[in-house]
C-alpha positions as CSV (number, residue, x, y, z in Angstrom):
1,M,3.9,10.8,-6.3
2,I,2.7,13.4,-3.7
3,K,3.4,17.1,-3.9
4,L,5.4,18.2,-0.9
5,T,4.5,21.5,0.8
6,N,5.2,23.1,4.2
7,E,1.5,22.8,4.9
8,N,1.0,19.0,4.2
9,T,4.3,17.9,5.9
10,E,3.8,19.7,9.2
11,N,2.3,16.7,11.1
12,A,4.8,14.3,9.6
13,V,7.7,16.6,10.6
14,K,6.5,16.4,14.3
15,R,6.2,12.7,14.1
16,C,9.6,12.3,12.5
17,K,11.2,14.3,15.2
18,Q,9.7,12.2,17.8
19,L,10.5,8.8,16.2
20,K,13.9,9.6,14.6
21,P,13.8,6.8,12.0
22,K,17.0,5.4,10.4
23,V,17.6,6.4,6.8
24,R,19.9,4.7,4.3
25,F,20.9,6.1,0.8
26,I,20.1,3.7,-2.0
27,A,20.5,5.6,-5.2
28,D,20.1,9.2,-6.4
29,R,17.0,10.6,-4.7
30,T,16.0,7.1,-3.4
31,F,16.3,6.1,0.3
32,A,15.3,3.2,2.5
33,V,13.7,4.3,5.8
34,E,13.2,1.9,8.7
35,S,9.9,2.2,10.4
36,A,10.1,3.2,14.0
37,N,7.0,1.2,14.8
38,N,7.5,-2.3,13.4
39,G,11.0,-2.5,11.8
40,N,9.7,-2.6,8.2
41,V,11.8,-0.9,5.6
42,Y,10.1,1.4,3.1
43,N,11.6,2.8,0.0
44,V,11.1,6.5,-0.5
45,R,11.7,8.3,-3.9
46,F,11.8,11.9,-4.8
47,D,11.4,13.9,-8.0
48,V,11.0,17.5,-9.1
49,K,8.7,18.2,-12.0
50,D,7.8,21.7,-13.2
51,G,9.4,23.2,-10.0
52,E,7.2,21.0,-7.7
53,K,8.9,18.8,-5.2
54,L,7.3,15.3,-5.1
55,G,7.8,12.3,-2.9
56,Q,6.5,8.7,-2.7
57,C,6.8,6.1,-0.1
58,E,5.7,2.4,0.0
59,C,3.8,2.6,3.3
60,R,0.1,2.6,3.7
61,A,-0.2,6.3,4.6
62,S,1.6,7.3,1.4
63,E,-0.5,5.0,-0.7
64,R,-3.6,6.9,0.6
65,G,-1.9,10.2,-0.5
66,L,-0.7,11.3,2.9
67,I,2.7,12.6,3.8
68,C,4.3,10.1,6.1
69,Y,7.2,10.6,8.5
70,H,9.3,8.2,6.2
71,I,9.1,10.8,3.4
72,V,10.2,13.6,5.9
73,A,13.1,11.6,7.1
74,A,14.3,10.7,3.7
75,A,13.7,14.3,2.5
76,T,16.0,15.5,5.3
77,A,18.7,13.1,4.1
78,N,18.1,14.0,0.5
79,I,18.4,17.8,1.2
80,Y,21.6,17.1,3.1
81,R,23.1,14.9,0.3
82,Q,22.2,17.5,-2.4
83,T,23.8,20.3,-0.3
84,V,27.0,18.3,0.1
85,K,27.1,17.6,-3.7
86,L,26.7,21.2,-4.5
87,Q,29.3,22.3,-2.0
88,A,31.7,19.7,-3.4
89,A,31.1,21.0,-7.0
90,M,31.6,24.6,-5.9
91,T,34.9,23.6,-4.2
92,A,36.2,21.7,-7.1
93,A,35.4,24.6,-9.5
94,P,35.6,27.8,-7.5
95,Y,35.8,30.1,-10.6
96,F,32.5,28.9,-12.0
97,K,30.2,30.1,-9.2
98,P,26.7,30.8,-10.5
99,N,26.7,34.6,-9.8
100,R,30.2,35.4,-10.8
101,P,30.4,37.9,-13.7
102,K,31.4,36.4,-17.0
103,A,34.3,39.0,-17.5
104,E,35.8,37.8,-14.2
105,M,35.6,34.2,-15.2
106,I,37.1,34.9,-18.7
107,G,39.9,36.9,-17.1
108,R,41.0,34.0,-15.0
109,I,41.3,31.6,-18.0
110,R,45.0,31.1,-18.9
111,V,46.4,29.8,-22.0
112,N,49.2,27.3,-21.6
């Protein structure tokens, strides 16, 4: 897996914006990205280890340790998906927001 940073994704972001590849969700943090050049489909996976964001693609560029536009496209979809999941969780349990004081949460618990 390749560490993802703002610096090493800059060129891939530009290319991704130009090509606008199609991305399909497969499983948690795994996506299929269709190549804009030849129609091949590449699986892209993400992970976070020790606070570092990591990505891996099946294409030749990624195999050489480069950040490809497939990773950027899938990362965009992954960020969107993770944001939607977080928002859904916050909507389902509004009294358990991360920064809400404990006393306020305890005060809202009702005994039936």
